[in-house]
VEXDREN-2710 file (C-alpha; in Angstrom, 1 decimal):
% VEXDREN-2710
k/r/px/py/pz
1/MET/-47.1/-33.0/24.4
2/ALA/-46.2/-29.6/23.2
3/LEU/-48.6/-26.8/23.9
4/LYS/-50.5/-24.6/21.5
5/ILE/-51.8/-21.1/21.7
6/ASN/-55.4/-20.8/20.5
7/GLU/-57.4/-18.0/18.9
8/LEU/-58.4/-16.5/22.3
9/CYS/-54.9/-15.0/22.5
10/ILE/-55.0/-11.3/23.2
11/ASN/-51.3/-10.7/22.5
12/CYS/-50.6/-9.5/26.0
13/ASP/-46.9/-10.4/25.7
14/VAL/-46.6/-12.2/29.1
15/CYS/-46.0/-15.8/27.8
16/GLU/-43.0/-15.2/25.6
17/PRO/-40.6/-14.1/28.4
18/ALA/-42.0/-16.8/30.7
19/CYS/-40.8/-19.6/28.4
20/PRO/-37.5/-21.1/29.5
21/ASN/-36.8/-22.7/26.1
22/ARG/-37.7/-19.6/24.0
23/ALA/-40.3/-21.7/22.3
24/ILE/-42.9/-18.8/22.0
25/SER/-42.7/-16.1/19.4
26/MET/-45.1/-13.6/17.8
27/GLY/-46.9/-15.1/14.7
28/PRO/-48.8/-13.1/12.1
29/ASP/-51.8/-12.7/14.3
30/ILE/-51.2/-14.3/17.7
31/TYR/-48.3/-15.8/19.6
32/LEU/-47.1/-19.3/18.5
33/ILE/-45.4/-22.1/20.3
34/ASP/-42.7/-24.0/18.4
35/PRO/-43.4/-27.7/19.2
36/ALA/-39.7/-28.5/18.5
37/LEU/-38.7/-26.3/21.5
38/CYS/-41.7/-26.8/23.8
39/THR/-41.1/-29.2/26.7
40/GLU/-44.1/-28.0/28.8
41/CYS/-41.4/-26.6/31.2
42/VAL/-40.5/-30.2/32.1
43/GLY/-37.0/-30.1/33.7
44/HIS/-37.5/-26.4/34.6
45/PHE/-40.8/-26.1/36.5
46/ASP/-43.6/-28.2/37.8
47/GLU/-46.1/-26.5/35.5
48/PRO/-45.9/-24.8/32.1
49/GLN/-45.0/-21.2/32.9
50/CYS/-46.9/-19.8/29.8
51/VAL/-50.1/-21.4/31.2
52/MET/-49.5/-20.0/34.6
53/VAL/-49.1/-16.4/33.4
54/CYS/-51.8/-16.4/30.6
55/PRO/-54.6/-14.2/31.7
56/VAL/-57.1/-15.6/29.2
57/GLU/-56.3/-19.3/29.4
58/CYS/-55.6/-19.6/25.7
59/ILE/-52.9/-22.3/25.9
60/ASP/-53.9/-25.9/25.3
61/PRO/-52.1/-29.2/24.8
62/ASP/-51.3/-29.7/21.1
63/PRO/-52.9/-33.0/20.0
64/GLU/-50.6/-33.0/16.9
65/HIS/-47.5/-33.4/19.1
66/PRO/-48.1/-36.0/21.8
67/GLU/-45.1/-36.7/24.0
68/THR/-44.5/-38.5/27.2
69/GLN/-42.7/-37.1/30.2
70/ALA/-39.7/-39.1/29.2
71/GLN/-39.8/-37.8/25.7
72/LEU/-40.0/-34.2/27.0
73/LEU/-37.0/-34.8/29.2
74/ASP/-35.1/-36.2/26.2
75/LYS/-36.1/-33.2/24.2
76/LEU/-34.8/-30.9/26.9
77/ALA/-31.5/-32.7/27.1
78/ARG/-31.1/-32.5/23.3
79/LEU/-31.9/-28.7/23.4
80/GLN/-29.5/-28.2/26.2
81/ALA/-26.7/-30.1/24.3
82/GLU/-27.4/-28.0/21.3
83/GLY/-27.3/-24.8/23.3
84/THR/-30.9/-24.0/22.4
85/ALA/-32.2/-24.2/26.0
86/PRO/-30.7/-23.1/29.3
END
């Protein structure tokens, strides 16, 4: 399942550089996570890095984008093949 930043975001700027897939960017008011790029750090780390660094705990699972571990690994492989993810 992709992750989503909620309205508690304080725009502290620590999540964006922590994302290995460059799925996080600044939106009109708060940071946003692109579900097409978010793999919850599967294949990179044991835990989502944005969640680990967030000081206000404003990052939640996105119920609109449910994915299994296998689907997240497939997404990572596709992103790597496209050159979108390291």
